[in-house]
C-alpha positions, 0 to 999 in steps of 0.5 A, a space after each residue: 480880942 474883938 467882942 461885938 454883937 452882930 446887930 451892931 455891925 453895919 450891913 452893906 449892900 453887895 454891889 457886884 454884877 449878878 447879886 440881887 437883894 444881898 447885904 453883908 456884914 464883915 463880922 471879923 476880918 483884917 480890920 480887926 487884926 484877923 490874919 488868916 480868916 474872914 467871917 462874913 454874914 450874908 442876908 439874902 432877901 426873898 427872891 434875891 441871890 448872890 452872883 453865879 461865880 467862881 474863885 480859887 479859894 474855898 469857903 465854908 457856909 453855915 445857914 443861920 435862918 431861912 431857906 433857899 438853894 445852893 447852885 453848885 456846878 450846875 446842880 441845885 440843892 436845898 439849904 436851910 437853918 443849921 445846914 453847912 456847905 463847903 464850896 471848894 475853890 474853882 466851883 461855880 456857885 451861888 446862893 438863892 433865897 426861895 422863901 418869903 423870909 430873909 436867908 441868913 448865913 455865915 461865910 468864912 473865907 481866907 483873909 486875902 479873899 475877903 
């Protein structure tokens, strides 16, 4: 079992092409003995965004704080606190913070994708 406060897990910058102002905490993952899923918390600073990208696996998102937009296969939709988003595998997508406070969301992916 792992029991931790997310504030005690260090944030790491997302250093991939197309990402701006994004940090991630690996809340639960392979290093913790999780065999199937990884739970990650992203924090996107005002004006920041994840890269526009695709991958074969799905991921599930739960917005904790802030608001912004999700770009999904060329369509932009608003997102905010308590929203859930399912991004199917193969879909082009990114998350953008359009507010003046950090956008924080949980993202769950298969362990092989983390």
